[in-house]
N, C-alpha and C positions, 0 to 999 in steps of 0.2 A: 250663687246665681240659681242653682238648682232648686233651692228652697222656695223660690217665688212661684215655681210651677204648681205647688200644692195649694195655692190660693184659687186655682181654677177647679170648680166642682160642678157636677151635674145634679140638679135638684129634681127629684121625682116625688110626686105627691102620693102618700100612702095614708090610709085610714087606720086608726088605732082604737082598740077596745081596752078594757081594764087588763093590766098585766096579770096573767094567771099565776097562782102559787102552785108550783109543781114539785113533785118528788125529784130530788137530785142525788147523784151517786157520790159516795166516798170511794177511796182507793183500797183495794185488797192488800193485805200484808201477809207474808208467808206464815206467821204464827197463828193466824186466825183459823178457827175450826168451822168449816162450812159444810161438813158432811151432812147430807140430808137437805141441803138448800137446793133451790132451783137455779139452773144456769141456762143462759141463752146467748146467741151471738149478739154482740154489740154492733148494730148496723151503723155504718158511716154515712148517715144521711142528714136530713134537716128535721130537727125536733118540731113537732106540730101538735097542738092541743085543739081538740074539737069540743067546743063549749056546749054542744047540743043544737047549735044553730050557726056557729061561725068557726072557721078554721083559723087559728091564731099561731103566731110565732111565740117564742119564749118571752119576747119583749112586749107582746100584746098587739103586734101588727096584724091586721087582717090580711091573710094570705089570699091572693087573687086566684083562687082555684075555680075551674069551670063548674057550672051548675050540675052537669052530668056526672062529674067526679064525686060530688058529695050527695047525689041523689040516693035516697034510702039509707043515708047515714043515720044512726040512732038518735033519739031525742035526749040522750044522756051523754055525759062527758066520756071521752076516750083520749088516750095519750099515746103517741108513738112517733115513728120516723117516716118521713117521706123519702122514698128510696127507689133506686132502679136495680143496681147490681153492685158487687164489690168493686172497689177501685174507681168508682164513677162519681166521686163527690163534686167535682167541678161541673159536670154535666147536670147533676141534680140542682145545684145552685143556679145555673143558667136558666133552667126551666122554672123553678119555683120563685126566684127572686125577680119577678116582673110585676109591674103595676096593673097589668090587665091579663085576664085568662087567655089561654091559647091552646092549640092542639098538641103541643109538646107534652102536655099532662098525660097523654095516653101511655107514655113510658113509665109513669110514676105509679107506685103502689103505696098505700098507707098501712104501715106495719105496726100493730098495736102491742104494747107491753103492759098497759095499765088501764083500768077502769076506775077513775078517781072517785073518792068519797062514797063508796059503797062498803057495806059491812063484810066481814069474813077475811080469809087469807087471799093470797094472790090468785090461786086457781079458782076460788069461788067467785072472785070479782071478774076474772076473764071469762068464766062460764056465762055470766050475764050477757056479754057480747056474743059468745058462741051461740046461745039460744036465739039471740036477735038475728044473727046471720043465717040460721036455719030457716027462719021465716022470711027474711029479706036478703037473699044472696046479693053480694056486690063484688064484682071482679077486682075492684081497686082496694078493697078493705080486707086485710089479713091479720091473723093473730100470730105473733112470733112464737114458735114452738119453745116449750120449756122442758128441760131435761133434769132428772134428779142427779145431784152431784154425790158421788160415792166416796169422796175424800180428796186429799191433796194430789195424789197421783192421777186420779181420774180428771181432776181440774187441769193439771199440766198437759195431759194428753189431748184433752178437748181444746185447750188454748192453742197448742201446737198445730192441731188439725185445722182450726179456723184461720190462723195466721198463714199457714202453708197454702191455703186456698185464696189468699189475698184479703182476708178479713181483718178487721181492726182489733178485735178482742172479744171478751165475754162480759156478761153481766150476771152477778150472783144476787139472788133474792131470798130472804128468809120467808119461807112459804106461809108461816103463821102470823107474820107481822101485819097489822092493820095499815091502811093507806096513810102515809105521812106526806104532807105537802111542803117539805123542806129537805135539806140535805140530811141523810140518815145513814147510820151504820148497818141498817137492815137491807141496804141496797148498795152493792159494791161493783166497781168496774175493775176488770182484770186485763192488763196489757203487758207487753214485754218491755215497755218503758213507761215512765210517768209523764203525764201531760196535765196541762192546766190552761186557763184562759187569762188574758190580760187585754188592756185597752191601749191602742196606739195614741201617744200624745205628741210625737214628733219624729224627726229623722236626723241621721247624721249624713254628711257628704261622703261619698265614696272616694277611695284613694287607689292609686295604681291602675289596674285594669278596670276598676269600677269608677274612675274619675268622671264626674259629670252625672253620676247615677246615685242612687241611695246606697249608703254603706251599711246602715243598720236601722232598725226600727227602735225608737225609744218608747217604752211602754210603762203603764201604771199597773203594777201587780200587787194587789192588796194595798198596803200603805207604802210600798217601795217602788223605786224607779228601776227599770230593767232594760238592758240593751240587748237586742236580738239581731245578729247579723247573719248567722248561718241559716241555710235552708231556703233562702230567697232565690228564685230563678232570675235570669237576666231580664225577662219581661217584667217581673215584679219589681226589680230594681229600677226599671225605666218608668213604670207606672204602678207605684205601691198602693196598698190599701189606704184609704183616706184616714185622716186624724179622727178619732172617735170610734173607729171600727174595732170590734172585739175579734181577737184572733186566738187560735190554739197553738201552743208550742209544747215541745217535749224537752225533757231534761234528765240528767242522771245525778240524783242526790242534791245536796246543798253545800254551799261554801260555809266557812266558819262564821260568816256574817249573816247567814240565814237566807241567802239568795239562791235561786235555782242554778245548778252547775251545768255548764255547756248547753245553754238554751238554744233550741233549733226551731225556726218557724215551720209550722205544718200547713196551716190554711186559715182563711177567713172563717170564723165560726158561726156568727149569729146573723140573723136577718134583723134589720132595723125597722 
């Protein structure tokens, strides 16, 4: 009976531009030598790409940001996270994921980690934006600080410091690498667990104390089907993310069949 509830959906009209080709992160492994790389905090916000005229989600959806928010944004591409503070992801989503602009955007800042399609290493590319902001200051536009990594011990201490403050993790960047608009080993995410994204394709009915609710999310992960039951709140079991939604989950290693072991739902990941 519960499965019929999922046929009820709310339709919101959004406009779309061409989906941007963006730099994507691979996962750091302990044996990697990243001494001399740049590291920064991985902000747990909403990825957003400024095309030079429009603010877009990863899927190419035009984000309904207020005109005063993007006033004096540069006429060139920048890439970063819409963010408020650590541990505030749900609030960020509630502000950004609306079809019309509103005053809640006063809480948001746009934190930049890349200036796409310019020559030079990462710091040279970020300096292009730094020079722009010196001429056209904007309280909502910030450059994420980059720190030199002195080796694996420095990386571990920096990761522990960020996590202890409620942060998500770190990003490591090869400072000499050119901009690459795809997943690349010159840009790595560092977390205390492994995470990935998948698409919801269905649900299972709950049993026992969850009878009448969602028991687990059935997801498409690469070419495999994956069932995720852990990590869902009671409210999410009553009203789960809709089919077709992209979510983030964490896991610990792989089974002998190549599936993520102990998958746990973290959050809805992308804007449609």
